[in-house]
C-alpha positions as CSV (number, residue, x, y, z in Angstrom):
1,M,13.3,-20.6,43.6
2,A,14.6,-17.2,42.9
3,R,16.9,-17.4,40.0
4,I,17.7,-13.8,39.1
5,W,19.0,-12.2,35.9
6,L,20.1,-8.7,36.1
7,A,18.6,-6.6,33.1
8,N,20.5,-4.1,31.3
9,T,17.3,-2.2,30.4
10,M,14.0,-1.3,32.1
11,G,12.3,-2.9,29.1
12,E,14.0,-6.4,29.7
13,A,12.8,-6.5,33.3
14,T,10.0,-8.3,34.9
15,V,10.4,-6.4,38.4
16,R,11.9,-3.0,39.1
17,V,14.1,-3.0,42.1
18,A,15.8,-0.4,44.3
19,Q,18.6,-1.6,46.8
20,V,18.1,0.5,50.0
21,S,20.7,1.2,52.9
22,T,18.7,0.2,55.8
23,R,16.5,-2.8,56.9
24,G,13.7,-0.7,57.8
25,E,13.3,0.8,54.4
26,A,13.2,-2.7,52.7
27,D,10.2,-4.6,51.5
28,I,12.2,-7.8,51.4
29,W,15.7,-8.9,52.9
30,V,17.5,-10.8,50.4
31,N,20.5,-13.3,50.6
32,R,22.4,-14.1,47.7
33,V,23.3,-17.7,47.4
34,S,26.0,-19.3,46.0
35,S,24.4,-22.1,44.2
36,F,21.4,-22.9,42.2
37,G,20.3,-25.6,44.6
38,L,20.4,-23.2,47.6
39,A,18.2,-20.6,46.0
40,S,14.3,-20.8,47.2
41,G,11.4,-18.7,47.8
42,D,11.7,-15.2,47.0
43,A,14.3,-14.2,49.3
44,L,17.2,-16.3,48.5
45,W,18.5,-15.3,45.2
46,Y,20.9,-17.0,42.9
47,I,22.2,-14.7,40.1
48,V,22.1,-16.5,36.4
49,K,24.1,-15.2,33.5
50,D,21.4,-16.8,31.0
51,R,18.2,-15.0,30.7
52,G,16.4,-18.0,30.0
53,E,17.3,-19.8,33.3
54,A,15.8,-17.0,35.2
55,T,12.4,-17.0,37.2
56,A,12.7,-13.1,37.4
57,R,14.4,-10.3,35.4
58,I,15.3,-7.5,37.7
59,F,16.3,-3.8,36.8
60,M,18.2,-2.0,39.6
61,T,16.8,1.4,39.6
62,S,15.9,4.3,42.0
63,I,13.7,4.0,45.0
64,G,11.2,6.1,43.1
65,L,10.9,3.9,40.1
66,A,11.1,0.7,42.0
67,Q,8.4,-1.8,42.7
68,I,10.3,-3.5,45.4
69,K,12.9,-2.3,47.6
70,V,15.4,-4.8,48.9
71,Y,18.1,-4.9,51.6
72,F,20.9,-7.6,51.3
73,V,21.6,-9.6,54.4
74,S,24.5,-11.8,55.0
75,T,22.8,-15.0,56.3
76,R,20.0,-17.1,54.7
77,G,18.2,-17.1,58.2
78,E,17.7,-13.3,58.0
79,A,16.1,-13.4,54.6
80,G,12.5,-13.0,54.1
81,W,9.7,-10.3,53.4
82,R,9.8,-7.6,56.1
83,D,6.1,-7.6,56.4
84,P,4.5,-11.1,55.8
85,N,1.1,-9.5,55.3
86,A,2.3,-7.1,52.6
87,A,4.4,-9.7,50.8
88,R,4.2,-10.4,47.2
89,H,4.8,-14.0,47.2
90,G,6.1,-15.2,44.1
91,I,7.3,-12.0,42.4
92,F,10.9,-13.4,42.1
93,S,10.4,-17.2,42.3
94,R,7.6,-18.1,40.1
95,P,8.8,-19.2,36.4
């Protein structure tokens, strides 16, 4: 379950993320879900306000500093790792 907290500084984050404008640039296609229960795996994100509830603390940064590049998709069915062989499973969903 990917419960994401948006960090204000790079030092607070566990993962540095860059949002890209095209699907082909992304490592993972992410769908933001509206409830805690819908978050699952690495690609369905529920944004939390409390740092303690998060499974990952992300800092949005430039492509050059990012560990992972994300592209936001509009449906849950589109969400997932672009290349399953290069996927870093659990990077957003492990506690």
